[in-house]
C-alpha positions as CSV (number, residue, x, y, z in Angstrom):
1,M,29.1,12.7,-3.6
2,K,26.0,12.2,-5.7
3,E,24.8,14.9,-8.0
4,V,21.0,15.6,-8.1
5,V,18.7,18.2,-9.7
6,V,15.9,19.9,-7.8
7,I,13.2,21.3,-10.2
8,G,11.5,24.3,-8.7
9,A,13.1,27.1,-6.6
10,G,10.1,27.8,-4.5
11,K,9.9,27.3,-0.7
12,I,9.8,23.5,-0.9
13,G,12.5,23.2,-3.6
14,A,14.8,25.6,-1.6
15,A,14.3,23.5,1.5
16,I,15.1,20.3,-0.3
17,A,18.3,21.7,-1.8
18,L,19.5,23.0,1.6
19,M,18.7,19.8,3.5
20,L,20.6,17.7,0.9
21,A,23.6,20.1,0.6
22,A,24.0,20.3,4.4
23,T,24.8,16.6,4.5
24,D,27.9,17.0,2.3
25,D,26.8,13.8,0.5
26,Y,24.9,15.5,-2.3
27,R,25.8,18.2,-4.9
28,V,22.6,20.0,-5.9
29,V,21.5,21.9,-9.0
30,V,18.4,23.9,-8.5
31,A,16.6,24.5,-11.8
32,D,13.8,27.1,-12.5
33,R,12.9,29.5,-15.2
34,D,12.3,32.3,-12.6
35,Q,15.7,34.0,-12.0
36,Q,14.3,36.0,-9.1
37,L,13.5,32.8,-7.2
38,L,16.9,31.3,-8.1
39,A,18.5,34.4,-6.6
40,K,16.9,33.7,-3.3
41,I,18.3,30.2,-3.0
42,D,20.6,29.7,0.0
43,R,24.2,30.1,-0.9
44,H,26.1,26.9,-0.2
45,P,29.2,25.3,-1.8
46,A,27.2,22.3,-2.8
47,I,24.4,24.2,-4.4
48,T,24.4,25.7,-7.9
49,V,21.5,27.1,-9.9
50,A,20.4,26.8,-13.6
51,T,17.9,28.8,-15.5
52,V,15.7,26.3,-17.3
53,D,12.2,26.3,-18.6
54,I,10.5,23.0,-18.0
55,A,8.6,23.4,-21.2
56,D,11.9,23.2,-23.1
57,G,12.3,19.4,-23.0
58,N,15.7,19.3,-24.6
59,A,17.2,21.9,-22.2
60,L,15.8,20.0,-19.3
61,V,17.3,16.7,-20.5
62,D,20.7,18.4,-20.9
63,V,20.6,19.5,-17.2
64,L,19.6,16.0,-16.0
65,T,22.0,14.0,-18.1
66,G,24.7,12.4,-16.0
67,K,23.0,13.1,-12.7
68,F,22.0,10.5,-10.1
69,A,18.4,11.7,-9.7
70,V,15.9,14.5,-10.3
71,L,13.5,15.7,-7.6
72,S,10.5,17.6,-8.9
73,A,9.1,20.3,-6.7
74,A,7.4,21.9,-9.7
75,P,3.7,22.7,-9.9
76,F,1.5,19.6,-10.4
77,N,0.7,20.5,-14.0
78,L,4.3,20.6,-15.0
79,T,5.6,17.5,-13.1
80,G,4.8,15.1,-16.0
81,K,7.3,17.0,-18.2
82,V,10.0,16.4,-15.6
83,A,9.2,12.7,-15.6
84,E,9.5,12.5,-19.4
85,A,12.8,14.3,-19.3
86,A,14.0,11.9,-16.5
87,L,13.2,8.9,-18.7
88,K,15.1,10.4,-21.7
89,A,18.1,11.3,-19.5
90,G,18.2,7.9,-17.8
91,V,18.1,9.3,-14.2
92,H,16.1,8.3,-11.1
93,Y,12.9,10.3,-10.7
94,L,11.1,11.5,-7.5
95,D,8.3,14.0,-7.1
96,L,5.8,15.5,-4.6
97,T,2.7,15.5,-6.7
98,E,-0.8,14.9,-5.3
99,D,-2.3,14.9,-8.8
100,V,-3.8,11.6,-9.7
101,A,-3.5,11.9,-13.4
102,T,0.2,12.9,-13.2
103,T,0.9,9.8,-11.0
104,K,-0.7,7.5,-13.6
105,K,1.5,9.1,-16.2
106,V,4.6,8.5,-14.1
107,E,3.6,4.9,-13.6
108,E,3.2,4.4,-17.4
109,L,6.6,6.0,-18.1
110,A,8.2,3.7,-15.4
111,R,7.3,0.6,-17.4
112,T,10.2,1.2,-19.8
113,A,12.6,3.0,-17.5
114,G,15.9,1.6,-16.5
115,T,15.9,3.7,-13.3
116,A,13.5,4.1,-10.4
117,F,10.4,6.3,-10.7
118,I,9.1,7.2,-7.2
119,P,6.1,9.7,-7.2
120,Q,4.3,11.2,-4.2
121,C,7.3,11.5,-1.8
122,G,6.0,14.3,0.4
123,L,3.6,14.4,3.3
124,A,0.3,13.4,1.8
125,P,0.6,11.6,-0.4
126,G,3.8,10.2,0.9
127,F,4.6,9.7,4.6
128,I,0.9,9.2,5.3
129,S,0.8,6.1,3.0
130,I,3.9,4.7,4.7
131,V,2.3,5.1,8.1
132,A,-1.1,3.7,7.0
133,N,0.5,0.6,5.3
134,D,2.6,-0.1,8.4
135,L,-0.5,-0.1,10.6
136,A,-2.4,-2.2,8.1
137,K,0.2,-4.9,8.1
138,R,-0.3,-5.5,11.8
139,F,-3.8,-7.0,11.1
140,D,-4.8,-10.4,9.9
141,S,-7.7,-8.8,7.9
142,L,-8.7,-5.1,7.5
143,D,-12.0,-3.3,8.0
144,S,-11.1,0.4,7.6
145,V,-8.2,2.8,6.9
146,R,-8.8,6.5,7.7
147,M,-6.0,8.9,6.8
148,R,-6.1,12.6,8.0
149,V,-3.5,15.3,7.4
150,G,-3.5,19.1,7.7
151,A,-1.0,21.9,7.5
152,L,-2.5,24.6,9.8
153,P,-1.6,28.0,11.2
154,Q,-0.7,27.8,14.9
155,Y,-2.5,31.1,15.4
156,P,-5.5,31.4,13.1
157,S,-6.9,34.9,13.0
158,N,-9.5,35.1,10.1
159,A,-12.9,33.6,9.2
160,L,-11.3,30.8,7.2
161,N,-9.1,29.9,10.2
162,Y,-6.3,29.4,7.7
163,N,-3.1,30.9,6.4
164,L,-1.2,29.9,3.2
165,T,1.5,27.5,4.0
166,W,2.3,26.0,0.6
167,S,1.5,26.0,-3.1
168,T,-1.7,27.8,-3.9
169,D,-2.2,25.9,-7.1
170,G,-1.8,22.6,-5.3
171,L,-4.3,23.7,-2.6
172,I,-6.9,24.7,-5.2
173,N,-6.4,21.4,-7.1
174,E,-7.0,19.4,-3.9
175,Y,-10.2,21.4,-3.2
176,I,-11.6,20.9,-6.7
177,E,-10.5,17.6,-8.3
178,S,-12.4,14.4,-7.6
179,C,-11.1,12.1,-4.8
180,E,-10.4,8.4,-4.7
181,A,-11.8,6.2,-1.9
182,I,-12.6,2.6,-1.2
183,V,-16.2,2.0,-0.3
184,E,-17.4,-1.6,0.5
185,G,-14.2,-2.9,-0.9
186,K,-14.3,-1.1,-4.3
187,L,-12.2,1.8,-5.5
188,V,-14.5,4.6,-6.3
189,T,-14.5,8.4,-7.0
190,V,-16.1,10.8,-4.5
191,P,-16.4,14.6,-4.7
192,A,-14.0,16.9,-3.0
193,M,-15.1,19.1,0.0
194,E,-17.7,16.6,1.1
195,E,-18.2,14.1,4.0
196,R,-17.2,16.5,6.7
197,E,-16.4,15.1,10.1
198,E,-15.1,16.5,13.4
199,F,-12.6,15.0,15.8
200,S,-10.4,16.2,18.7
201,L,-6.7,15.7,19.3
202,D,-4.8,17.0,22.3
203,G,-7.9,19.1,23.3
204,V,-8.2,20.8,19.9
205,T,-11.2,20.4,17.7
206,Y,-10.7,19.9,14.0
207,E,-12.9,19.3,11.0
208,A,-11.9,17.1,8.0
209,F,-13.3,16.6,4.6
210,N,-12.5,14.9,1.2
211,T,-9.7,16.4,-0.8
212,S,-8.0,15.0,-3.9
213,G,-4.8,13.0,-4.1
214,G,-4.0,12.1,-0.5
215,L,-4.5,8.3,-0.8
216,G,-1.7,8.1,-3.4
217,T,-1.2,4.6,-4.8
218,L,-2.2,2.9,-1.5
219,A,-5.9,2.8,-2.6
220,K,-5.1,0.6,-5.5
221,T,-2.7,-1.5,-3.4
222,L,-5.4,-2.2,-0.8
223,E,-8.4,-2.4,-3.1
224,G,-10.3,-5.6,-2.3
225,R,-8.5,-6.0,1.1
226,V,-10.2,-3.3,3.1
227,R,-13.9,-2.4,3.3
228,T,-13.5,1.4,3.8
229,M,-10.6,3.6,3.1
230,N,-10.5,7.4,2.7
231,Y,-8.3,10.5,3.0
232,R,-9.5,13.8,4.3
233,T,-7.7,17.1,4.9
234,I,-7.7,18.6,8.4
235,R,-8.8,22.2,9.0
236,Y,-10.1,24.2,11.9
237,P,-14.0,24.2,12.1
238,G,-15.7,26.7,9.7
239,H,-13.2,26.4,6.9
240,Q,-15.1,24.0,4.7
241,A,-18.4,25.9,4.7
242,I,-16.7,29.1,3.4
243,I,-14.6,27.3,0.8
244,K,-17.7,25.5,-0.5
245,A,-19.5,28.9,-0.9
246,L,-16.6,30.3,-2.8
247,L,-16.3,27.2,-5.1
248,N,-20.0,26.5,-5.7
249,D,-22.1,29.6,-4.9
250,L,-19.6,32.0,-6.5
251,N,-18.5,29.4,-9.1
252,L,-14.8,30.0,-8.5
253,K,-14.2,26.3,-9.1
254,N,-14.4,27.3,-12.7
255,R,-12.3,30.4,-12.3
256,R,-9.2,29.2,-10.7
257,D,-7.2,32.3,-11.6
258,V,-9.6,34.4,-9.6
259,L,-9.6,32.1,-6.6
260,K,-5.8,32.0,-6.6
261,D,-5.7,35.8,-6.7
262,L,-8.1,36.0,-3.8
263,F,-6.1,33.5,-1.7
264,E,-2.7,35.1,-2.4
265,N,-3.8,38.7,-1.8
266,A,-6.2,38.1,1.1
267,L,-4.7,35.2,3.1
268,P,-1.3,36.0,4.6
269,A,1.4,33.3,4.5
270,T,2.8,32.1,7.8
271,M,5.9,30.3,9.0
272,Q,4.2,29.5,12.3
273,D,2.4,26.4,11.3
274,V,1.8,22.9,12.5
275,V,1.3,19.7,10.5
276,V,-1.3,17.3,12.1
277,I,-1.1,13.6,11.1
278,F,-3.9,11.3,12.2
279,V,-4.3,7.7,10.9
280,T,-6.7,5.1,12.2
281,V,-6.9,1.5,11.1
282,C,-9.4,-1.1,12.3
283,G,-9.4,-4.8,11.6
284,W,-9.2,-8.3,13.0
285,K,-6.1,-9.8,14.7
286,D,-6.2,-13.2,16.5
287,G,-9.9,-13.2,16.2
288,R,-10.4,-9.8,17.9
289,Y,-11.7,-6.6,16.3
290,L,-9.0,-4.0,17.1
291,Q,-8.0,-0.4,16.3
292,E,-4.5,1.0,15.8
293,T,-3.9,4.8,15.6
294,Y,-0.9,7.0,14.7
295,A,-1.2,10.6,15.8
296,N,1.6,13.2,15.5
297,K,2.2,16.9,15.2
298,V,5.2,18.5,13.6
299,Y,6.0,22.2,14.2
300,A,8.0,24.8,12.4
301,G,11.7,24.9,13.5
302,V,15.3,25.2,12.5
303,V,16.6,22.6,10.0
304,A,20.0,22.8,8.3
305,G,20.6,26.1,10.0
306,R,17.5,27.7,8.5
307,K,14.1,28.5,10.0
308,M,11.5,26.4,8.1
309,S,7.8,26.0,8.3
310,A,6.3,22.7,9.4
311,I,5.0,22.0,5.8
312,Q,8.5,22.8,4.4
313,I,10.1,20.4,6.9
314,T,7.7,17.5,6.5
315,T,7.5,17.7,2.7
316,A,11.2,18.3,2.0
317,A,12.3,15.7,4.6
318,G,10.0,13.1,3.0
319,I,11.5,13.3,-0.5
320,C,15.0,13.6,0.9
321,A,14.6,10.5,3.0
322,V,13.3,8.6,0.0
323,L,16.3,9.8,-2.0
324,D,18.6,8.6,0.8
325,L,16.9,5.1,0.8
326,L,17.2,4.9,-2.9
327,A,20.9,6.0,-2.8
328,D,21.9,3.4,-0.2
329,G,20.1,0.5,-2.1
330,T,17.2,0.0,0.3
331,L,14.7,0.7,-2.4
332,P,14.3,-0.9,-5.8
333,Q,16.7,0.7,-8.4
334,K,14.3,0.3,-11.3
335,G,10.7,0.7,-12.2
336,F,7.7,2.2,-10.4
337,V,8.1,2.4,-6.6
338,R,5.1,3.0,-4.4
339,Q,5.3,4.8,-1.1
340,E,3.8,1.8,0.7
341,E,6.8,-0.2,-0.3
342,I,8.9,1.9,2.1
343,A,9.1,0.4,5.6
344,L,8.2,2.9,8.4
345,T,11.2,1.8,10.5
346,D,13.6,2.5,7.6
347,F,12.0,5.9,7.0
348,L,12.0,7.0,10.7
349,S,15.6,5.8,11.2
350,N,16.8,7.9,8.2
351,R,18.5,11.2,9.0
352,F,15.8,13.1,7.2
353,G,12.9,11.0,8.3
354,K,13.7,11.6,12.0
355,V,11.9,15.0,11.8
356,Y,8.7,13.0,11.9
357,D,9.7,11.1,15.1
358,P,7.9,12.8,18.0
359,E,10.3,11.3,20.5
360,A,13.3,12.7,18.7
361,A,11.5,16.1,18.5
362,R,11.0,16.1,22.3
363,M,14.6,15.2,22.9
364,K,15.7,18.1,20.6
365,E,13.4,20.5,22.5
366,A,14.9,19.4,25.8
367,V,18.5,20.1,24.7
C-alpha cells in the first residue's frame, strides 16, 4: 500500500482522497490549514488528516517525507510551494493547476528532481491534452487543433446561465489571465474572454471563448508542427457578454476580491452539472485533408459510494489515473512529465480513467 498526501481539503481534494482510499491500494493523508474543512473529509480507514499551513515550508516537508507522492489540490497561487516542498522531501509531485506561471516553475524544479513532477493532471489542462495529442498523432501533418471544455449546470436558471461548480479563484484566474495559442505556427499570447464562437452538440447550442491555461504544455510541444491551436471554455450563450461587462466596464478584473464575493454570494453551487469535452483536429493523412473529432459528456454520479459532481469526478479521476500510471511504472519515474506523454488507451483503461469512457458510462446506466 502506497502512502500519498493530498494537499487541500476542498471538494476536489476530498474526492481524490476518497477515490484513492476506496481502492485499498493507497493510504492517504489529507493536509490543510482549515480544520473545518478537514472535519468534513469522509471517514475511511485509509484516510487521515493533518493540519498544515502550506506557507510553513518546513512543516509541509515533514508531512511529505517518506511518502510516495504528493497530489496538490491547493489554490493555484499556493501550488508552487507544494512543488518546492516535494523537491526537498524527495517525493513524486502531481497537481491540477491551470496557471501558466506555476507550471513553468514546476518544470524548472523538475530539472534537479530525482522524482517525477507531473503538473496539470485534471480535466483541462489534463485529459484534454491527452485526447488532443492522441488525435494529432493520427495525421501525417497537422493544420489545426481546437480544444473545448466546459463544466456547466444541467439546469441553468439565471442570466449568466451558470452555477459555481469548482474553485472560484481558479475560475476568475482563467477569465482574467492571458492565454496561449498557436497562430500561423507560432506560440503567441491572446487575451482571455475573446474570440467567441458558437457550436452545437447533441442539439444544444453552446458558446466558447478564450480562457487561460487550458492548452497546458501541449502548445509548446506542438509549436511549429500545427498552423492553428487554441483552447476555449464552453458556456451557454449569453455568459461571455455579462462576464466581460463585469470585468471591463465595472473594472472587476482589478478587484478580484469583489468579483469573488459576488460569485460566491449570488451564484449558487450545484451538484447537478455536466462536463462537455469537444476536441477537433484537422490535417493531412495519405494525401487527404481530414478531420478527427472527440466529443463526450460526463455527468454527476456516484463514485466510491459518494455522490459527486461531474467536475469532481473528471478532475479527481484525472489525477488519480495519472498517479496509478506512475505507481505501476507506465510513466517516467524522474523529471518533468507532460500530459501529452500519457497514451489515451492507457488512461481510459485505467480504473479511474474509465469514468471518461462514454461506453462504460452507458453500460453502468444500463445495469
